[in-house]
C-alpha positions as a printed Julia matrix, in Angstrom:
130×3 Matrix{Float64}:
 57.19   -85.67  -201.77
 55.18   -88.65  -200.72
 56.42   -91.48  -198.46
 53.52   -93.85  -197.66
 53.55   -95.03  -194.04
 52.73   -98.65  -194.93
 56.05   -99.11  -196.77
 59.65   -99.68  -195.73
 62.54   -97.87  -197.41
 66.17   -98.61  -198.3
 69.03   -96.11  -198.35
 69.43   -96.94  -202.05
 65.97   -95.34  -202.64
 63.81   -98.42  -203.15
 60.52   -98.9   -201.31
 59.31  -102.29  -200.14
 55.75  -103.41  -199.44
 55.45  -106.65  -197.45
 52.39  -108.89  -197.7
 52.94  -112.07  -195.69
 56.12  -113.54  -197.18
 55.93  -111.68  -200.52
 57.59  -108.3   -201.03
 56.98  -105.78  -203.8
 59.74  -103.29  -204.64
 59.89  -100.07  -206.63
 61.66   -96.72  -206.72
 60.66   -94.02  -204.25
 59.1    -90.67  -205.06
 62.4    -89.07  -203.99
 64.35   -91.26  -206.45
 62.07   -90.51  -209.4
 62.19   -86.79  -208.56
 66.01   -86.83  -208.5
 66.19   -88.78  -211.76
 63.65   -86.55  -213.53
 61.98   -87.99  -216.65
 62.51   -91.76  -216.68
 62.98   -93.05  -220.22
 64.14   -96.66  -219.72
 63.81   -99.42  -217.13
 65.73  -102.69  -217.43
 65.24  -105.52  -214.98
 68.19  -107.9   -215.15
 66.81  -110.32  -212.57
 64.5   -113.05  -213.81
 61.69  -114.99  -212.17
 63.31  -117.76  -210.13
 66.54  -115.85  -209.39
 67.52  -115.59  -205.73
 69.25  -112.31  -204.94
 71.02  -111.1   -201.83
 70.33  -107.86  -200.0
 71.93  -104.93  -201.88
 72.42  -106.99  -205.05
 71.49  -105.1   -208.24
 68.35  -106.31  -209.97
 68.09  -103.71  -212.73
 68.77  -100.23  -214.05
 66.66   -97.14  -214.49
 67.66   -94.38  -216.91
 66.38   -90.84  -217.18
 67.19   -87.8   -219.24
 69.6    -86.82  -216.43
 71.25   -90.05  -215.23
 71.28   -93.82  -214.99
 71.07   -95.66  -211.7
 71.12   -99.26  -210.56
 68.26  -100.64  -208.48
 69.15  -102.8   -205.49
 67.37  -105.45  -203.45
 66.4   -103.9   -200.09
 66.36  -107.42  -198.58
 67.17  -110.91  -199.87
 64.63  -112.88  -201.84
 63.6   -115.11  -204.73
 62.06  -113.2   -207.66
 58.45  -114.25  -208.34
 57.36  -111.5   -210.79
 58.8   -108.72  -212.94
 56.72  -105.73  -214.04
 56.92  -106.07  -217.82
 54.76  -102.94  -218.27
 57.79  -100.78  -217.43
 59.51  -101.85  -220.66
 56.93   -99.99  -222.77
 55.9    -97.36  -220.21
 58.95   -96.44  -218.08
 57.31   -93.07  -217.33
 55.11   -94.9   -214.8
 58.08   -94.55  -212.43
 57.42   -90.79  -212.49
 53.63   -90.81  -212.52
 52.84   -93.69  -210.12
 55.99   -94.69  -208.19
 54.12   -96.56  -205.43
 51.5    -98.21  -207.63
 51.76   -99.27  -211.26
 55.54   -98.71  -211.28
 56.43  -101.6   -208.96
 59.51  -103.28  -210.42
 59.82  -106.77  -208.93
 58.01  -109.05  -206.49
 59.85  -111.67  -204.52
 59.56  -114.27  -201.8
 61.41  -113.05  -198.72
 64.26  -115.38  -197.75
 65.5   -113.49  -194.66
 62.73  -111.55  -192.86
 65.21  -110.3   -190.23
 66.73  -108.04  -192.9
 63.6   -105.88  -192.73
 65.03  -104.54  -189.46
 67.65  -102.7   -191.55
 65.09  -100.72  -193.55
 63.61   -97.33  -192.66
 60.03   -96.34  -191.95
 58.42   -93.39  -193.78
 59.52   -90.8   -191.19
 63.1    -92.06  -191.2
 63.27   -92.09  -194.98
 61.75   -88.63  -195.2
 64.45   -87.31  -192.87
 67.16   -89.19  -194.8
 65.91   -87.68  -198.08
 65.87   -84.14  -196.66
 69.43   -84.5   -195.36
 70.67   -85.32  -198.88
 69.04   -82.23  -200.38
 71.16   -79.86  -198.29
């Protein structure tokens, strides 16, 4: 499994890429692997919504299960990846690229301290497989 070093990770299996004060969020390679074939992605948050850390912003469904997606840190939604409506399988094929789910303006940068780096998330993922 792949865990890019330039990203941060949440225990709820979302990755976060920070560029100045804008964050991009998606589901990790581990999450898509556990879900198997993703067949549906629904983003319930809309552009302009301000969401708190750990607040649900959408749902992903696969042939095996459905799972909520959670904000890794607080922010104001600036973009939603509409491509996932028609091509939810991008979550499986390109989890760190075309399958980003939302972008948002960070409202509390200190919350990044509560996320994991790639090594920490890799270890966390391995522990759950046992």
